[in-house]
C-alpha positions as YAML, in Angstrom:
chain: A
units: angstrom
residues:
- id: 1
  name: MET
  ca: [1.94, 6.89, -3.27]
- id: 2
  name: VAL
  ca: [3.26, 10.10, -1.33]
- id: 3
  name: PHE
  ca: [-1.12, 10.77, -0.63]
- id: 4
  name: GLY
  ca: [-1.42, 7.12, 0.32]
- id: 5
  name: GLY
  ca: [1.02, 7.42, 2.66]
- id: 6
  name: ILE
  ca: [-0.40, 10.68, 3.72]
- id: 7
  name: MET
  ca: [-3.97, 9.29, 4.24]
- id: 8
  name: HIS
  ca: [-2.68, 6.93, 7.04]
- id: 9
  name: PHE
  ca: [-2.08, 9.52, 9.29]
- id: 10
  name: VAL
  ca: [-5.18, 11.93, 8.08]
- id: 11
  name: ASN
  ca: [-7.38, 8.52, 8.00]
- id: 12
  name: THR
  ca: [-5.64, 6.78, 10.07]
- id: 13
  name: GLU
  ca: [-8.86, 4.93, 11.95]
- id: 14
  name: PHE
  ca: [-9.88, 3.52, 8.29]
- id: 15
  name: TYR
  ca: [-6.14, 1.60, 7.79]
- id: 16
  name: LEU
  ca: [-6.89, 0.82, 11.46]
- id: 17
  name: LYS
  ca: [-9.89, -1.45, 10.34]
- id: 18
  name: ALA
  ca: [-8.66, -3.01, 7.23]
- id: 19
  name: MET
  ca: [-5.18, -4.16, 9.89]
- id: 20
  name: PRO
  ca: [-5.84, -8.19, 10.35]
- id: 21
  name: SER
  ca: [-6.60, -9.70, 13.86]
- id: 22
  name: PHE
  ca: [-3.62, -11.40, 13.98]
- id: 23
  name: LEU
  ca: [-1.10, -8.74, 13.70]
- id: 24
  name: PRO
  ca: [0.67, -7.25, 16.64]
- id: 25
  name: PHE
  ca: [0.86, -3.33, 17.12]
- id: 26
  name: HIS
  ca: [-1.89, -2.12, 14.61]
- id: 27
  name: GLU
  ca: [-1.15, 1.78, 15.39]
- id: 28
  name: LEU
  ca: [2.45, 1.10, 15.10]
- id: 29
  name: ILE
  ca: [2.24, -0.95, 11.24]
- id: 30
  name: VAL
  ca: [-0.21, 1.72, 10.29]
- id: 31
  name: TYR
  ca: [2.06, 4.80, 10.87]
- id: 32
  name: ALA
  ca: [5.06, 2.87, 9.64]
- id: 33
  name: SER
  ca: [3.19, 2.02, 6.61]
- id: 34
  name: GLY
  ca: [2.47, 5.51, 5.88]
- id: 35
  name: VAL
  ca: [5.96, 6.48, 6.48]
- id: 36
  name: ALA
  ca: [6.96, 3.76, 3.50]
- id: 37
  name: GLU
  ca: [4.53, 4.91, 1.22]
- id: 38
  name: ILE
  ca: [5.52, 8.31, 1.44]
- id: 39
  name: MET
  ca: [9.27, 7.92, 1.06]
- id: 40
  name: LEU
  ca: [8.59, 4.78, -1.42]
- id: 41
  name: GLY
  ca: [6.62, 7.76, -3.23]
- id: 42
  name: ILE
  ca: [9.34, 10.35, -3.65]
- id: 43
  name: LEU
  ca: [12.43, 7.79, -4.48]
- id: 44
  name: LEU
  ca: [10.52, 6.85, -6.89]
- id: 45
  name: VAL
  ca: [10.98, 9.68, -8.66]
- id: 46
  name: ILE
  ca: [14.48, 10.57, -8.35]
- id: 47
  name: SER
  ca: [16.15, 8.74, -10.92]
- id: 48
  name: LYS
  ca: [19.20, 7.36, -8.84]
- id: 49
  name: THR
  ca: [16.66, 5.71, -6.72]
- id: 50
  name: THR
  ca: [13.96, 4.67, -8.75]
- id: 51
  name: ARG
  ca: [14.68, 1.19, -8.75]
- id: 52
  name: LYS
  ca: [15.25, 0.44, -5.38]
- id: 53
  name: ALA
  ca: [12.10, 2.29, -4.55]
- id: 54
  name: ALA
  ca: [9.99, -0.04, -7.18]
- id: 55
  name: VAL
  ca: [11.37, -2.97, -5.33]
- id: 56
  name: GLY
  ca: [10.50, -1.53, -2.10]
- id: 57
  name: ILE
  ca: [6.91, -0.72, -3.51]
- id: 58
  name: ILE
  ca: [6.57, -4.26, -4.65]
- id: 59
  name: VAL
  ca: [7.53, -5.92, -1.17]
- id: 60
  name: LEU
  ca: [5.23, -2.95, 0.47]
- id: 61
  name: PHE
  ca: [2.28, -4.05, -1.89]
- id: 62
  name: ILE
  ca: [2.81, -7.67, -0.96]
- id: 63
  name: ALA
  ca: [2.90, -6.80, 2.63]
- id: 64
  name: ILE
  ca: [-0.80, -4.98, 2.46]
- id: 65
  name: PHE
  ca: [-2.39, -7.46, 0.57]
- id: 66
  name: PRO
  ca: [-3.49, -9.25, 3.82]
- id: 67
  name: ALA
  ca: [-5.59, -5.76, 4.83]
- id: 68
  name: ASN
  ca: [-7.20, -5.84, 1.87]
- id: 69
  name: ILE
  ca: [-8.19, -9.50, 2.06]
- id: 70
  name: ASN
  ca: [-9.21, -8.60, 5.44]
- id: 71
  name: MET
  ca: [-11.46, -5.67, 4.32]
- id: 72
  name: TYR
  ca: [-13.18, -7.35, 1.82]
- id: 73
  name: LEU
  ca: [-14.16, -10.35, 4.71]
- id: 74
  name: ASN
  ca: [-15.29, -7.47, 7.14]
- id: 75
  name: HIS
  ca: [-16.83, -5.38, 4.17]
- id: 76
  name: ALA
  ca: [-19.43, -4.48, 7.04]
- id: 77
  name: ASP
  ca: [-16.89, -2.32, 8.46]
- id: 78
  name: PHE
  ca: [-16.72, -0.21, 5.84]
- id: 79
  name: PRO
  ca: [-19.97, 1.29, 4.71]
- id: 80
  name: ASP
  ca: [-18.84, 3.71, 2.42]
- id: 81
  name: MET
  ca: [-17.25, 0.93, -0.19]
- id: 82
  name: SER
  ca: [-19.36, -1.54, -1.81]
- id: 83
  name: GLU
  ca: [-18.36, -5.50, -0.96]
- id: 84
  name: THR
  ca: [-17.87, -5.17, -4.92]
- id: 85
  name: ALA
  ca: [-15.26, -2.29, -4.75]
- id: 86
  name: LEU
  ca: [-13.72, -4.32, -1.84]
- id: 87
  name: LEU
  ca: [-13.15, -7.13, -3.98]
- id: 88
  name: ILE
  ca: [-12.20, -5.86, -7.44]
- id: 89
  name: ARG
  ca: [-9.24, -3.95, -5.19]
- id: 90
  name: LEU
  ca: [-7.87, -7.55, -4.44]
- id: 91
  name: PRO
  ca: [-6.45, -7.73, -8.64]
- id: 92
  name: ILE
  ca: [-6.14, -4.90, -8.67]
- id: 93
  name: GLN
  ca: [-3.17, -5.06, -6.06]
- id: 94
  name: LEU
  ca: [-1.36, -7.22, -9.32]
- id: 95
  name: PHE
  ca: [-1.66, -4.66, -11.58]
- id: 96
  name: LEU
  ca: [-0.32, -2.44, -9.05]
- id: 97
  name: ILE
  ca: [2.87, -4.84, -8.22]
- id: 98
  name: ALA
  ca: [3.32, -4.70, -12.58]
- id: 99
  name: TRP
  ca: [3.07, -1.09, -12.48]
- id: 100
  name: ALA
  ca: [6.08, -1.13, -9.89]
- id: 101
  name: TYR
  ca: [7.70, -3.96, -11.60]
- id: 102
  name: VAL
  ca: [8.12, -1.76, -14.60]
- id: 103
  name: TYR
  ca: [9.74, 0.92, -13.00]
- id: 104
  name: THR
  ca: [12.52, -2.25, -11.73]
- id: 105
  name: LYS
  ca: [13.62, -2.15, -14.98]
- id: 106
  name: LYS
  ca: [14.11, 1.90, -15.68]
- id: 107
  name: THR
  ca: [17.50, 2.45, -16.22]
- id: 108
  name: THR
  ca: [19.58, 5.12, -13.99]
- id: 109
  name: HIS
  ca: [21.37, 7.83, -14.96]
- id: 110
  name: SER
  ca: [24.72, 8.72, -12.76]
...
Protein backbone atom coordinates (compact mmCIF):
# COMPACT_ATOMS: atom_id res chain seq x y z
CA MET A 1 0.00 0.00 0.00
CA VAL A 2 2.71 2.46 0.98
CA PHE A 3 4.77 1.72 -2.14
CA GLY A 4 1.68 2.07 -4.34
CA GLY A 5 0.90 5.40 -2.75
CA ILE A 6 4.43 6.67 -3.28
CA MET A 7 4.18 5.70 -6.94
CA HIS A 8 1.34 8.23 -7.35
CA PHE A 9 4.00 10.92 -6.82
CA VAL A 10 6.86 9.21 -8.65
CA ASN A 11 4.88 8.19 -11.76
CA THR A 12 2.00 10.66 -11.71
CA GLU A 13 1.55 10.58 -15.49
CA PHE A 14 0.69 6.86 -15.40
CA TYR A 15 -2.07 7.45 -12.87
CA LEU A 16 -3.37 10.48 -14.74
CA LYS A 17 -3.77 8.32 -17.88
CA ALA A 18 -5.73 5.80 -15.82
CA MET A 19 -8.29 8.37 -14.71
CA PRO A 20 -11.72 8.02 -16.35
CA SER A 21 -12.63 11.13 -18.31
CA PHE A 22 -15.93 11.58 -16.47
CA LEU A 23 -14.11 12.39 -13.22
CA PRO A 24 -13.04 15.98 -12.53
CA PHE A 25 -9.78 17.15 -10.95
CA HIS A 26 -7.62 14.26 -12.14
CA GLU A 27 -4.39 15.53 -10.62
CA LEU A 28 -5.99 16.21 -7.24
CA ILE A 29 -7.55 12.74 -7.20
CA VAL A 30 -4.24 11.07 -8.11
CA TYR A 31 -2.36 12.84 -5.33
CA ALA A 32 -5.15 12.42 -2.76
CA SER A 33 -5.45 8.70 -3.49
CA GLY A 34 -1.67 8.40 -3.18
CA VAL A 35 -1.73 10.05 0.23
CA ALA A 36 -4.66 7.81 1.23
CA GLU A 37 -2.77 4.67 0.18
CA ILE A 38 0.31 5.69 2.14
CA MET A 39 -1.67 6.56 5.27
CA LEU A 40 -3.86 3.47 5.11
CA GLY A 41 -0.82 1.25 4.60
CA ILE A 42 0.83 2.70 7.70
CA LEU A 43 -2.38 2.53 9.75
CA LEU A 44 -2.87 -1.10 8.74
CA VAL A 45 0.21 -2.20 10.68
CA ILE A 46 -0.72 -0.32 13.86
CA SER A 47 -2.84 -2.71 15.90
CA LYS A 48 -5.16 0.00 17.25
CA THR A 49 -6.01 1.18 13.73
CA THR A 50 -5.81 -2.04 11.71
CA ARG A 51 -9.55 -2.59 11.42
CA LYS A 52 -10.39 0.99 10.48
CA ALA A 53 -7.54 1.09 7.98
CA ALA A 54 -8.78 -2.15 6.41
CA VAL A 55 -12.25 -0.66 5.95
CA GLY A 56 -10.62 2.40 4.38
CA ILE A 57 -8.63 0.17 2.03
CA ILE A 58 -11.81 -1.61 0.95
CA VAL A 59 -13.44 1.74 0.19
CA LEU A 60 -10.33 2.87 -1.68
CA PHE A 61 -10.17 -0.31 -3.79
CA ILE A 62 -13.82 0.12 -4.72
CA ALA A 63 -13.23 3.80 -5.54
CA ILE A 64 -10.29 3.07 -7.84
CA PHE A 65 -12.04 0.25 -9.69
CA PRO A 66 -13.30 2.62 -12.44
CA ALA A 67 -9.68 3.58 -13.15
CA ASN A 68 -8.78 -0.09 -13.63
CA ILE A 69 -11.73 -0.54 -15.99
CA ASN A 70 -10.64 2.59 -17.85
CA MET A 71 -7.13 1.20 -18.21
CA TYR A 72 -8.47 -2.00 -19.74
CA LEU A 73 -10.82 -0.16 -22.10
CA ASN A 74 -8.00 2.16 -23.19
CA HIS A 75 -5.22 -0.42 -23.20
CA ALA A 76 -3.42 1.33 -26.06
CA ASP A 77 -2.57 4.11 -23.59
CA PHE A 78 -0.60 1.57 -21.54
CA PRO A 79 1.85 -0.01 -24.00
CA ASP A 80 3.98 -1.52 -21.24
CA MET A 81 1.03 -3.67 -20.09
CA SER A 82 -0.71 -6.26 -22.22
CA GLU A 83 -4.45 -6.15 -22.70
CA THR A 84 -4.61 -9.52 -20.89
CA ALA A 85 -2.68 -8.16 -17.90
CA LEU A 86 -5.04 -5.20 -17.69
CA LEU A 87 -8.01 -7.56 -17.81
CA ILE A 88 -6.55 -9.80 -15.10
CA ARG A 89 -6.17 -6.76 -12.85
CA LEU A 90 -9.94 -6.46 -12.59
CA PRO A 91 -10.62 -9.68 -10.60
CA ILE A 92 -7.42 -9.08 -8.63
CA GLN A 93 -9.24 -6.07 -7.17
CA LEU A 94 -11.77 -8.51 -5.67
CA PHE A 95 -8.93 -10.53 -4.15
CA LEU A 96 -7.44 -7.35 -2.64
CA ILE A 97 -10.81 -6.39 -1.19
CA ALA A 98 -11.09 -9.87 0.35
CA TRP A 99 -7.54 -9.50 1.71
CA ALA A 100 -8.45 -6.20 3.35
CA TYR A 101 -11.69 -7.70 4.69
CA VAL A 102 -9.65 -10.28 6.60
CA TYR A 103 -7.99 -7.40 8.42
CA THR A 104 -11.38 -6.00 9.48
CA LYS A 105 -11.78 -9.15 11.56
CA LYS A 106 -8.47 -8.72 13.40
CA THR A 107 -8.85 -7.97 17.09
CA THR A 108 -7.23 -4.86 18.47
CA HIS A 109 -5.06 -4.76 21.54
CA SER A 110 -5.62 -1.95 24.01
